[in-house]
mmCIF file of the N, C-alpha and C atoms, coordinates in Angstrom:
data_MODEL
# 
_entry.id   MODEL 
# 
loop_
_atom_site.group_PDB 
_atom_site.id 
_atom_site.type_symbol 
_atom_site.label_atom_id 
_atom_site.label_alt_id 
_atom_site.label_comp_id 
_atom_site.label_asym_id 
_atom_site.label_entity_id 
_atom_site.label_seq_id 
_atom_site.pdbx_PDB_ins_code 
_atom_site.Cartn_x 
_atom_site.Cartn_y 
_atom_site.Cartn_z 
_atom_site.occupancy 
_atom_site.B_iso_or_equiv 
_atom_site.pdbx_formal_charge 
_atom_site.auth_seq_id 
_atom_site.auth_comp_id 
_atom_site.auth_asym_id 
_atom_site.auth_atom_id 
_atom_site.pdbx_PDB_model_num 
ATOM 1   N N  . MET A 1 1  ? 19.555 138.239 84.268 1.00 0.00 ? 1  MET A N  1 
ATOM 2   C CA . MET A 1 1  ? 18.719 138.950 83.744 1.00 0.00 ? 1  MET A CA 1 
ATOM 3   C C  . MET A 1 1  ? 18.279 140.214 84.588 1.00 0.00 ? 1  MET A C  1 
ATOM 4   N N  . PRO A 1 2  ? 18.487 141.359 84.277 1.00 0.00 ? 2  PRO A N  1 
ATOM 5   C CA . PRO A 1 2  ? 18.137 142.553 85.108 1.00 0.00 ? 2  PRO A CA 1 
ATOM 6   C C  . PRO A 1 2  ? 16.529 142.363 85.633 1.00 0.00 ? 2  PRO A C  1 
ATOM 7   N N  . VAL A 1 3  ? 16.273 143.190 86.717 1.00 0.00 ? 3  VAL A N  1 
ATOM 8   C CA . VAL A 1 3  ? 15.260 143.239 87.442 1.00 0.00 ? 3  VAL A CA 1 
ATOM 9   C C  . VAL A 1 3  ? 14.831 144.630 87.550 1.00 0.00 ? 3  VAL A C  1 
ATOM 10  N N  . CYS A 1 4  ? 13.617 145.182 87.554 1.00 0.00 ? 4  CYS A N  1 
ATOM 11  C CA . CYS A 1 4  ? 13.194 146.497 87.736 1.00 0.00 ? 4  CYS A CA 1 
ATOM 12  C C  . CYS A 1 4  ? 12.528 146.592 89.194 1.00 0.00 ? 4  CYS A C  1 
ATOM 13  N N  . ALA A 1 5  ? 12.917 147.083 90.169 1.00 0.00 ? 5  ALA A N  1 
ATOM 14  C CA . ALA A 1 5  ? 12.162 147.171 91.424 1.00 0.00 ? 5  ALA A CA 1 
ATOM 15  C C  . ALA A 1 5  ? 11.510 148.442 91.699 1.00 0.00 ? 5  ALA A C  1 
ATOM 16  N N  . ILE A 1 6  ? 10.237 148.458 91.876 1.00 0.00 ? 6  ILE A N  1 
ATOM 17  C CA . ILE A 1 6  ? 9.454  149.690 92.002 1.00 0.00 ? 6  ILE A CA 1 
ATOM 18  C C  . ILE A 1 6  ? 8.594  149.382 93.299 1.00 0.00 ? 6  ILE A C  1 
ATOM 19  N N  . SER A 1 7  ? 8.714  150.423 94.049 1.00 0.00 ? 7  SER A N  1 
ATOM 20  C CA . SER A 1 7  ? 7.853  150.503 95.294 1.00 0.00 ? 7  SER A CA 1 
ATOM 21  C C  . SER A 1 7  ? 6.439  150.751 95.014 1.00 0.00 ? 7  SER A C  1 
ATOM 22  N N  . GLY A 1 8  ? 5.532  149.831 95.204 1.00 0.00 ? 8  GLY A N  1 
ATOM 23  C CA . GLY A 1 8  ? 4.132  149.956 94.938 1.00 0.00 ? 8  GLY A CA 1 
ATOM 24  C C  . GLY A 1 8  ? 3.342  149.955 96.168 1.00 0.00 ? 8  GLY A C  1 
ATOM 25  N N  . PRO A 1 9  ? 1.918  149.945 95.811 1.00 0.00 ? 9  PRO A N  1 
ATOM 26  C CA . PRO A 1 9  ? 1.111  150.040 97.028 1.00 0.00 ? 9  PRO A CA 1 
ATOM 27  C C  . PRO A 1 9  ? 0.993  148.754 97.871 1.00 0.00 ? 9  PRO A C  1 
ATOM 28  N N  . SER A 1 10 ? 1.474  147.644 97.277 1.00 0.00 ? 10 SER A N  1 
ATOM 29  C CA . SER A 1 10 ? 1.492  146.322 97.976 1.00 0.00 ? 10 SER A CA 1 
ATOM 30  C C  . SER A 1 10 ? 2.997  145.888 98.342 1.00 0.00 ? 10 SER A C  1 
ATOM 31  N N  . GLY A 1 11 ? 3.805  147.004 98.365 1.00 0.00 ? 11 GLY A N  1 
ATOM 32  C CA . GLY A 1 11 ? 5.336  146.804 98.802 1.00 0.00 ? 11 GLY A CA 1 
ATOM 33  C C  . GLY A 1 11 ? 6.110  146.800 97.461 1.00 0.00 ? 11 GLY A C  1 
ATOM 34  N N  . LEU A 1 12 ? 7.181  146.078 97.531 1.00 0.00 ? 12 LEU A N  1 
ATOM 35  C CA . LEU A 1 12 ? 8.137  146.085 96.463 1.00 0.00 ? 12 LEU A CA 1 
ATOM 36  C C  . LEU A 1 12 ? 7.816  145.230 95.388 1.00 0.00 ? 12 LEU A C  1 
ATOM 37  N N  . GLU A 1 13 ? 7.585  145.685 94.216 1.00 0.00 ? 13 GLU A N  1 
ATOM 38  C CA . GLU A 1 13 ? 7.229  145.094 92.905 1.00 0.00 ? 13 GLU A CA 1 
ATOM 39  C C  . GLU A 1 13 ? 8.486  144.853 92.171 1.00 0.00 ? 13 GLU A C  1 
ATOM 40  N N  . LEU A 1 14 ? 8.738  143.596 91.733 1.00 0.00 ? 14 LEU A N  1 
ATOM 41  C CA . LEU A 1 14 ? 9.726  143.279 90.900 1.00 0.00 ? 14 LEU A CA 1 
ATOM 42  C C  . LEU A 1 14 ? 9.356  142.722 89.476 1.00 0.00 ? 14 LEU A C  1 
ATOM 43  N N  . HIS A 1 15 ? 9.865  143.571 88.411 1.00 0.00 ? 15 HIS A N  1 
ATOM 44  C CA . HIS A 1 15 ? 9.627  142.963 87.054 1.00 0.00 ? 15 HIS A CA 1 
ATOM 45  C C  . HIS A 1 15 ? 10.748 142.753 86.321 1.00 0.00 ? 15 HIS A C  1 
ATOM 46  N N  . GLN A 1 16 ? 10.768 141.540 85.772 1.00 0.00 ? 16 GLN A N  1 
ATOM 47  C CA . GLN A 1 16 ? 11.942 141.286 84.803 1.00 0.00 ? 16 GLN A CA 1 
ATOM 48  C C  . GLN A 1 16 ? 12.085 142.141 83.461 1.00 0.00 ? 16 GLN A C  1 
ATOM 49  N N  . LEU A 1 17 ? 13.353 142.581 83.157 1.00 0.00 ? 17 LEU A N  1 
ATOM 50  C CA . LEU A 1 17 ? 13.597 143.215 81.929 1.00 0.00 ? 17 LEU A CA 1 
ATOM 51  C C  . LEU A 1 17 ? 14.250 142.447 80.848 1.00 0.00 ? 17 LEU A C  1 
ATOM 52  N N  . ALA A 1 18 ? 13.988 142.837 79.633 1.00 0.00 ? 18 ALA A N  1 
ATOM 53  C CA . ALA A 1 18 ? 14.755 142.023 78.588 1.00 0.00 ? 18 ALA A CA 1 
ATOM 54  C C  . ALA A 1 18 ? 16.240 142.377 78.601 1.00 0.00 ? 18 ALA A C  1 
ATOM 55  N N  . SER A 1 19 ? 16.556 143.695 78.736 1.00 0.00 ? 19 SER A N  1 
ATOM 56  C CA . SER A 1 19 ? 17.976 144.054 78.755 1.00 0.00 ? 19 SER A CA 1 
ATOM 57  C C  . SER A 1 19 ? 17.989 145.097 79.865 1.00 0.00 ? 19 SER A C  1 
ATOM 58  N N  . ALA A 1 20 ? 19.302 145.452 80.253 1.00 0.00 ? 20 ALA A N  1 
ATOM 59  C CA . ALA A 1 20 ? 19.549 146.660 81.143 1.00 0.00 ? 20 ALA A CA 1 
ATOM 60  C C  . ALA A 1 20 ? 19.242 148.115 80.553 1.00 0.00 ? 20 ALA A C  1 
ATOM 61  N N  . ALA A 1 21 ? 19.082 148.061 79.260 1.00 0.00 ? 21 ALA A N  1 
ATOM 62  C CA . ALA A 1 21 ? 18.741 149.314 78.567 1.00 0.00 ? 21 ALA A CA 1 
ATOM 63  C C  . ALA A 1 21 ? 17.200 149.558 78.527 1.00 0.00 ? 21 ALA A C  1 
ATOM 64  N N  . ASP A 1 22 ? 16.533 148.570 78.988 1.00 0.00 ? 22 ASP A N  1 
ATOM 65  C CA . ASP A 1 22 ? 14.906 148.960 78.951 1.00 0.00 ? 22 ASP A CA 1 
ATOM 66  C C  . ASP A 1 22 ? 14.648 150.118 80.073 1.00 0.00 ? 22 ASP A C  1 
ATOM 67  N N  . ALA A 1 23 ? 13.470 150.573 79.826 1.00 0.00 ? 23 ALA A N  1 
ATOM 68  C CA . ALA A 1 23 ? 13.029 151.745 80.625 1.00 0.00 ? 23 ALA A CA 1 
ATOM 69  C C  . ALA A 1 23 ? 12.392 151.155 82.033 1.00 0.00 ? 23 ALA A C  1 
ATOM 70  N N  . CYS A 1 24 ? 12.900 151.755 83.076 1.00 0.00 ? 24 CYS A N  1 
ATOM 71  C CA . CYS A 1 24 ? 12.517 151.490 84.495 1.00 0.00 ? 24 CYS A CA 1 
ATOM 72  C C  . CYS A 1 24 ? 12.242 152.559 85.265 1.00 0.00 ? 24 CYS A C  1 
ATOM 73  N N  . SER A 1 25 ? 11.102 152.688 85.867 1.00 0.00 ? 25 SER A N  1 
ATOM 74  C CA . SER A 1 25 ? 11.036 154.032 86.773 1.00 0.00 ? 25 SER A CA 1 
ATOM 75  C C  . SER A 1 25 ? 11.370 153.683 88.246 1.00 0.00 ? 25 SER A C  1 
ATOM 76  N N  . GLY A 1 26 ? 11.875 152.704 88.454 1.00 0.00 ? 26 GLY A N  1 
ATOM 77  C CA . GLY A 1 26 ? 12.495 152.248 89.805 1.00 0.00 ? 26 GLY A CA 1 
ATOM 78  C C  . GLY A 1 26 ? 13.986 152.104 89.870 1.00 0.00 ? 26 GLY A C  1 
ATOM 79  N N  . VAL A 1 27 ? 14.352 151.230 90.483 1.00 0.00 ? 27 VAL A N  1 
ATOM 80  C CA . VAL A 1 27 ? 15.776 150.811 90.713 1.00 0.00 ? 27 VAL A CA 1 
ATOM 81  C C  . VAL A 1 27 ? 15.998 149.413 89.793 1.00 0.00 ? 27 VAL A C  1 
ATOM 82  N N  . VAL A 1 28 ? 17.050 149.583 88.987 1.00 0.00 ? 28 VAL A N  1 
ATOM 83  C CA . VAL A 1 28 ? 17.432 148.302 88.229 1.00 0.00 ? 28 VAL A CA 1 
ATOM 84  C C  . VAL A 1 28 ? 18.382 147.576 88.944 1.00 0.00 ? 28 VAL A C  1 
ATOM 85  N N  . LEU A 1 29 ? 17.888 146.290 89.197 1.00 0.00 ? 29 LEU A N  1 
ATOM 86  C CA . LEU A 1 29 ? 18.815 145.357 90.176 1.00 0.00 ? 29 LEU A CA 1 
ATOM 87  C C  . LEU A 1 29 ? 19.548 144.504 89.061 1.00 0.00 ? 29 LEU A C  1 
ATOM 88  N N  . LEU A 1 30 ? 20.912 144.458 89.120 1.00 0.00 ? 30 LEU A N  1 
ATOM 89  C CA . LEU A 1 30 ? 21.706 143.672 88.178 1.00 0.00 ? 30 LEU A CA 1 
ATOM 90  C C  . LEU A 1 30 ? 22.288 142.591 88.726 1.00 0.00 ? 30 LEU A C  1 
ATOM 91  N N  . GLN A 1 31 ? 22.549 141.393 87.854 1.00 0.00 ? 31 GLN A N  1 
ATOM 92  C CA . GLN A 1 31 ? 23.218 140.264 88.425 1.00 0.00 ? 31 GLN A CA 1 
ATOM 93  C C  . GLN A 1 31 ? 24.703 140.453 87.961 1.00 0.00 ? 31 GLN A C  1 
ATOM 94  N N  . ALA A 1 32 ? 25.659 139.804 88.519 1.00 0.00 ? 32 ALA A N  1 
ATOM 95  C CA . ALA A 1 32 ? 27.063 139.929 87.910 1.00 0.00 ? 32 ALA A CA 1 
ATOM 96  C C  . ALA A 1 32 ? 27.160 139.601 86.427 1.00 0.00 ? 32 ALA A C  1 
ATOM 97  N N  . ALA A 1 33 ? 26.339 138.725 85.864 1.00 0.00 ? 33 ALA A N  1 
ATOM 98  C CA . ALA A 1 33 ? 26.468 138.410 84.500 1.00 0.00 ? 33 ALA A CA 1 
ATOM 99  C C  . ALA A 1 33 ? 26.045 139.579 83.560 1.00 0.00 ? 33 ALA A C  1 
ATOM 100 N N  . ASP A 1 34 ? 25.111 140.501 84.134 1.00 0.00 ? 34 ASP A N  1 
ATOM 101 C CA . ASP A 1 34 ? 24.711 141.647 83.396 1.00 0.00 ? 34 ASP A CA 1 
ATOM 102 C C  . ASP A 1 34 ? 25.722 142.864 83.152 1.00 0.00 ? 34 ASP A C  1 
ATOM 103 N N  . VAL A 1 35 ? 26.619 142.780 84.240 1.00 0.00 ? 35 VAL A N  1 
ATOM 104 C CA . VAL A 1 35 ? 27.611 143.991 84.373 1.00 0.00 ? 35 VAL A CA 1 
ATOM 105 C C  . VAL A 1 35 ? 28.833 143.605 83.455 1.00 0.00 ? 35 VAL A C  1 
ATOM 106 N N  . PRO A 1 36 ? 29.220 144.560 82.529 1.00 0.00 ? 36 PRO A N  1 
ATOM 107 C CA . PRO A 1 36 ? 30.460 144.338 81.884 1.00 0.00 ? 36 PRO A CA 1 
ATOM 108 C C  . PRO A 1 36 ? 31.724 144.320 82.615 1.00 0.00 ? 36 PRO A C  1 
ATOM 109 N N  . PRO A 1 37 ? 32.684 143.582 82.166 1.00 0.00 ? 37 PRO A N  1 
ATOM 110 C CA . PRO A 1 37 ? 33.923 143.474 83.149 1.00 0.00 ? 37 PRO A CA 1 
ATOM 111 C C  . PRO A 1 37 ? 34.508 145.087 83.261 1.00 0.00 ? 37 PRO A C  1 
ATOM 112 N N  . ASN A 1 38 ? 35.079 145.284 84.162 1.00 0.00 ? 38 ASN A N  1 
ATOM 113 C CA . ASN A 1 38 ? 35.801 146.470 84.448 1.00 0.00 ? 38 ASN A CA 1 
ATOM 114 C C  . ASN A 1 38 ? 37.111 146.631 83.669 1.00 0.00 ? 38 ASN A C  1 
ATOM 115 N N  . PRO A 1 39 ? 37.238 147.704 82.849 1.00 0.00 ? 39 PRO A N  1 
ATOM 116 C CA . PRO A 1 39 ? 38.323 147.968 81.872 1.00 0.00 ? 39 PRO A CA 1 
ATOM 117 C C  . PRO A 1 39 ? 39.734 148.273 82.494 1.00 0.00 ? 39 PRO A C  1 
ATOM 118 N N  . PHE A 1 40 ? 39.521 148.537 83.913 1.00 0.00 ? 40 PHE A N  1 
ATOM 119 C CA . PHE A 1 40 ? 40.621 149.031 84.574 1.00 0.00 ? 40 PHE A CA 1 
ATOM 120 C C  . PHE A 1 40 ? 41.206 147.972 85.253 1.00 0.00 ? 40 PHE A C  1 
ATOM 121 N N  . VAL A 1 41 ? 40.878 146.830 85.376 1.00 0.00 ? 41 VAL A N  1 
ATOM 122 C CA . VAL A 1 41 ? 41.494 145.504 85.902 1.00 0.00 ? 41 VAL A CA 1 
ATOM 123 C C  . VAL A 1 41 ? 42.473 145.029 84.845 1.00 0.00 ? 41 VAL A C  1 
ATOM 124 N N  . LEU A 1 42 ? 43.711 145.049 84.971 1.00 0.00 ? 42 LEU A N  1 
ATOM 125 C CA . LEU A 1 42 ? 44.610 144.597 84.107 1.00 0.00 ? 42 LEU A CA 1 
ATOM 126 C C  . LEU A 1 42 ? 45.379 143.365 84.539 1.00 0.00 ? 42 LEU A C  1 
ATOM 127 N N  . THR A 1 43 ? 45.769 142.513 83.768 1.00 0.00 ? 43 THR A N  1 
ATOM 128 C CA . THR A 1 43 ? 46.664 141.450 84.000 1.00 0.00 ? 43 THR A CA 1 
ATOM 129 C C  . THR A 1 43 ? 48.014 142.118 84.112 1.00 0.00 ? 43 THR A C  1 
ATOM 130 N N  . VAL A 1 44 ? 49.174 141.289 84.480 1.00 0.00 ? 44 VAL A N  1 
ATOM 131 C CA . VAL A 1 44 ? 50.326 141.522 84.621 1.00 0.00 ? 44 VAL A CA 1 
ATOM 132 C C  . VAL A 1 44 ? 50.891 141.985 83.185 1.00 0.00 ? 44 VAL A C  1 
ATOM 133 N N  . ALA A 1 45 ? 50.490 141.012 82.298 1.00 0.00 ? 45 ALA A N  1 
ATOM 134 C CA . ALA A 1 45 ? 50.896 141.290 80.922 1.00 0.00 ? 45 ALA A CA 1 
ATOM 135 C C  . ALA A 1 45 ? 50.509 142.645 80.272 1.00 0.00 ? 45 ALA A C  1 
ATOM 136 N N  . ASP A 1 46 ? 48.980 142.814 80.596 1.00 0.00 ? 46 ASP A N  1 
ATOM 137 C CA . ASP A 1 46 ? 48.492 144.134 80.030 1.00 0.00 ? 46 ASP A CA 1 
ATOM 138 C C  . ASP A 1 46 ? 49.087 145.239 80.683 1.00 0.00 ? 46 ASP A C  1 
ATOM 139 N N  . GLY A 1 47 ? 49.451 145.160 82.035 1.00 0.00 ? 47 GLY A N  1 
ATOM 140 C CA . GLY A 1 47 ? 50.024 146.363 82.580 1.00 0.00 ? 47 GLY A CA 1 
ATOM 141 C C  . GLY A 1 47 ? 51.447 146.598 82.020 1.00 0.00 ? 47 GLY A C  1 
ATOM 142 N N  . LEU A 1 48 ? 52.104 145.516 81.742 1.00 0.00 ? 48 LEU A N  1 
ATOM 143 C CA . LEU A 1 48 ? 53.335 145.819 81.235 1.00 0.00 ? 48 LEU A CA 1 
ATOM 144 C C  . LEU A 1 48 ? 53.305 146.313 79.796 1.00 0.00 ? 48 LEU A C  1 
ATOM 145 N N  . LEU A 1 49 ? 52.395 145.975 78.979 1.00 0.00 ? 49 LEU A N  1 
ATOM 146 C CA . LEU A 1 49 ? 52.262 146.752 77.617 1.00 0.00 ? 49 LEU A CA 1 
ATOM 147 C C  . LEU A 1 49 ? 51.748 148.138 77.664 1.00 0.00 ? 49 LEU A C  1 
ATOM 148 N N  . VAL A 1 50 ? 50.848 148.421 78.536 1.00 0.00 ? 50 VAL A N  1 
ATOM 149 C CA . VAL A 1 50 ? 50.501 149.883 78.972 1.00 0.00 ? 50 VAL A CA 1 
ATOM 150 C C  . VAL A 1 50 ? 51.786 150.662 79.395 1.00 0.00 ? 50 VAL A C  1 
ATOM 151 N N  . SER A 1 51 ? 52.345 150.247 80.366 1.00 0.00 ? 51 SER A N  1 
ATOM 152 C CA . SER A 1 51 ? 53.577 151.000 80.965 1.00 0.00 ? 51 SER A CA 1 
ATOM 153 C C  . SER A 1 51 ? 54.754 151.103 79.883 1.00 0.00 ? 51 SER A C  1 
ATOM 154 N N  . GLY A 1 52 ? 54.902 150.073 79.095 1.00 0.00 ? 52 GLY A N  1 
ATOM 155 C CA . GLY A 1 52 ? 55.931 150.178 77.975 1.00 0.00 ? 52 GLY A CA 1 
ATOM 156 C C  . GLY A 1 52 ? 55.491 151.230 76.932 1.00 0.00 ? 52 GLY A C  1 
ATOM 157 N N  . ALA A 1 53 ? 54.033 151.390 76.481 1.00 0.00 ? 53 ALA A N  1 
ATOM 158 C CA . ALA A 1 53 ? 53.819 152.348 75.745 1.00 0.00 ? 53 ALA A CA 1 
ATOM 159 C C  . ALA A 1 53 ? 53.927 153.780 76.228 1.00 0.00 ? 53 ALA A C  1 
ATOM 160 N N  . VAL A 1 54 ? 53.457 153.906 77.533 1.00 0.00 ? 54 VAL A N  1 
ATOM 161 C CA . VAL A 1 54 ? 53.648 155.135 78.150 1.00 0.00 ? 54 VAL A CA 1 
ATOM 162 C C  . VAL A 1 54 ? 55.167 155.640 78.120 1.00 0.00 ? 54 VAL A C  1 
ATOM 163 N N  . GLY A 1 55 ? 55.988 154.625 78.626 1.00 0.00 ? 55 GLY A N  1 
ATOM 164 C CA . GLY A 1 55 ? 57.590 155.066 78.555 1.00 0.00 ? 55 GLY A CA 1 
ATOM 165 C C  . GLY A 1 55 ? 58.034 155.208 77.218 1.00 0.00 ? 55 GLY A C  1 
ATOM 166 N N  . THR A 1 56 ? 57.603 154.560 76.216 1.00 0.00 ? 56 THR A N  1 
ATOM 167 C CA . THR A 1 56 ? 57.968 154.829 74.785 1.00 0.00 ? 56 THR A CA 1 
ATOM 168 C C  . THR A 1 56 ? 57.491 156.191 74.199 1.00 0.00 ? 56 THR A C  1 
ATOM 169 N N  . VAL A 1 57 ? 56.297 156.677 74.516 1.00 0.00 ? 57 VAL A N  1 
ATOM 170 C CA . VAL A 1 57 ? 55.766 157.965 74.136 1.00 0.00 ? 57 VAL A CA 1 
ATOM 171 C C  . VAL A 1 57 ? 56.686 159.036 75.120 1.00 0.00 ? 57 VAL A C  1 
ATOM 172 N N  . TRP A 1 58 ? 56.868 158.862 76.238 1.00 0.00 ? 58 TRP A N  1 
ATOM 173 C CA . TRP A 1 58 ? 57.540 159.873 77.023 1.00 0.00 ? 58 TRP A CA 1 
ATOM 174 C C  . TRP A 1 58 ? 58.985 159.875 76.568 1.00 0.00 ? 58 TRP A C  1 
ATOM 175 N N  . GLY A 1 59 ? 59.622 158.719 76.146 1.00 0.00 ? 59 GLY A N  1 
ATOM 176 C CA . GLY A 1 59 ? 61.085 158.905 75.714 1.00 0.00 ? 59 GLY A CA 1 
ATOM 177 C C  . GLY A 1 59 ? 61.024 159.480 74.205 1.00 0.00 ? 59 GLY A C  1 
ATOM 178 N N  . LEU A 1 60 ? 60.189 159.322 73.378 1.00 0.00 ? 60 LEU A N  1 
ATOM 179 C CA . LEU A 1 60 ? 60.031 160.076 72.095 1.00 0.00 ? 60 LEU A CA 1 
ATOM 180 C C  . LEU A 1 60 ? 59.940 161.262 72.357 1.00 0.00 ? 60 LEU A C  1 
ATOM 181 N N  . ALA A 1 61 ? 59.029 161.924 73.152 1.00 0.00 ? 61 ALA A N  1 
ATOM 182 C CA . ALA A 1 61 ? 58.840 163.207 73.557 1.00 0.00 ? 61 ALA A CA 1 
ATOM 183 C C  . ALA A 1 61 ? 60.050 163.910 74.033 1.00 0.00 ? 61 ALA A C  1 
ATOM 184 N N  . TRP A 1 62 ? 60.832 163.225 74.888 1.00 0.00 ? 62 TRP A N  1 
ATOM 185 C CA . TRP A 1 62 ? 62.056 163.598 75.405 1.00 0.00 ? 62 TRP A CA 1 
ATOM 186 C C  . TRP A 1 62 ? 62.960 163.799 74.466 1.00 0.00 ? 62 TRP A C  1 
ATOM 187 N N  . SER A 1 63 ? 63.135 162.858 73.409 1.00 0.00 ? 63 SER A N  1 
ATOM 188 C CA . SER A 1 63 ? 64.094 162.887 72.485 1.00 0.00 ? 63 SER A CA 1 
ATOM 189 C C  . SER A 1 63 ? 63.883 163.887 71.635 1.00 0.00 ? 63 SER A C  1 
ATOM 190 N N  . LEU A 1 64 ? 62.659 164.381 71.143 1.00 0.00 ? 64 LEU A N  1 
ATOM 191 C CA . LEU A 1 64 ? 62.307 165.331 70.207 1.00 0.00 ? 64 LEU A CA 1 
ATOM 192 C C  . LEU A 1 64 ? 62.562 166.582 70.762 1.00 0.00 ? 64 LEU A C  1 
ATOM 193 N N  . ARG A 1 65 ? 62.329 166.931 72.227 1.00 0.00 ? 65 ARG A N  1 
ATOM 194 C CA . ARG A 1 65 ? 62.479 168.086 72.909 1.00 0.00 ? 65 ARG A CA 1 
ATOM 195 C C  . ARG A 1 65 ? 64.168 168.340 72.948 1.00 0.00 ? 65 ARG A C  1 
ATOM 196 N N  . ALA A 1 66 ? 64.921 167.238 73.182 1.00 0.00 ? 66 ALA A N  1 
ATOM 197 C CA . ALA A 1 66 ? 66.388 167.405 73.185 1.00 0.00 ? 66 ALA A CA 1 
ATOM 198 C C  . ALA A 1 66 ? 66.891 167.794 71.789 1.00 0.00 ? 66 ALA A C  1 
ATOM 199 N N  . ILE A 1 67 ? 66.446 167.263 70.822 1.00 0.00 ? 67 ILE A N  1 
ATOM 200 C CA . ILE A 1 67 ? 66.890 167.567 69.394 1.00 0.00 ? 67 ILE A CA 1 
ATOM 201 C C  . ILE A 1 67 ? 66.486 169.036 69.084 1.00 0.00 ? 67 ILE A C  1 
ATOM 202 N N  . ARG A 1 68 ? 65.451 169.456 69.742 1.00 0.00 ? 68 ARG A N  1 
ATOM 203 C CA . ARG A 1 68 ? 64.899 170.813 69.282 1.00 0.00 ? 68 ARG A CA 1 
ATOM 204 C C  . ARG A 1 68 ? 65.890 171.746 70.224 1.00 0.00 ? 68 ARG A C  1 
ATOM 205 N N  . SER A 1 69 ? 66.158 171.589 71.264 1.00 0.00 ? 69 SER A N  1 
ATOM 206 C CA . SER A 1 69 ? 66.919 172.338 72.160 1.00 0.00 ? 69 SER A CA 1 
ATOM 207 C C  . SER A 1 69 ? 68.390 172.508 71.514 1.00 0.00 ? 69 SER A C  1 
ATOM 208 N N  . VAL A 1 70 ? 68.910 171.485 70.919 1.00 0.00 ? 70 VAL A N  1 
ATOM 209 C CA . VAL A 1 70 ? 70.025 171.356 70.208 1.00 0.00 ? 70 VAL A CA 1 
ATOM 210 C C  . VAL A 1 70 ? 70.143 172.293 69.027 1.00 0.00 ? 70 VAL A C  1 
ATOM 211 N N  . LEU A 1 71 ? 69.112 172.124 68.259 1.00 0.00 ? 71 LEU A N  1 
ATOM 212 C CA . LEU A 1 71 ? 69.021 172.906 66.991 1.00 0.00 ? 71 LEU A CA 1 
ATOM 213 C C  . LEU A 1 71 ? 68.932 174.372 67.234 1.00 0.00 ? 71 LEU A C  1 
ATOM 214 N N  . GLN A 1 72 ? 68.231 174.746 68.296 1.00 0.00 ? 72 GLN A N  1 
ATOM 215 C CA . GLN A 1 72 ? 68.011 175.953 68.557 1.00 0.00 ? 72 GLN A CA 1 
ATOM 216 C C  . GLN A 1 72 ? 69.265 176.809 69.072 1.00 0.00 ? 72 GLN A C  1 
ATOM 217 N N  . ASP A 1 73 ? 70.269 176.079 69.862 1.00 0.00 ? 73 ASP A N  1 
ATOM 218 C CA . ASP A 1 73 ? 71.376 176.589 70.440 1.00 0.00 ? 73 ASP A CA 1 
ATOM 219 C C  . ASP A 1 73 ? 72.446 176.781 69.291 1.00 0.00 ? 73 ASP A C  1 
ATOM 220 N N  . LYS A 1 74 ? 72.218 176.114 68.094 1.00 0.00 ? 74 LYS A N  1 
ATOM 221 C CA . LYS A 1 74 ? 73.308 176.244 67.050 1.00 0.00 ? 74 LYS A CA 1 
ATOM 222 C C  . LYS A 1 74 ? 73.221 177.672 66.462 1.00 0.00 ? 74 LYS A C  1 
ATOM 223 N N  . ASP A 1 75 ? 71.977 178.321 66.479 1.00 0.00 ? 75 ASP A N  1 
ATOM 224 C CA . ASP A 1 75 ? 71.838 179.619 65.675 1.00 0.00 ? 75 ASP A CA 1 
ATOM 225 C C  . ASP A 1 75 ? 72.448 180.818 66.575 1.00 0.00 ? 75 ASP A C  1 
# 
């Protein structure tokens, strides 16, 4: 559960928040369970899917460009 840390007259005051979206005038301290997973950390299988999709789009674009250049040279 997130904690709001505010510097007060008696030192550092900690207040429990219901969620990370609640208002806090200080610093919000999060625990590992409060933070969503990093979307850029991929497994090997996910990395292969992404690289395959990028390669497919590149190959399709290259093929369309080659077809266009062949059709333009015919005129």
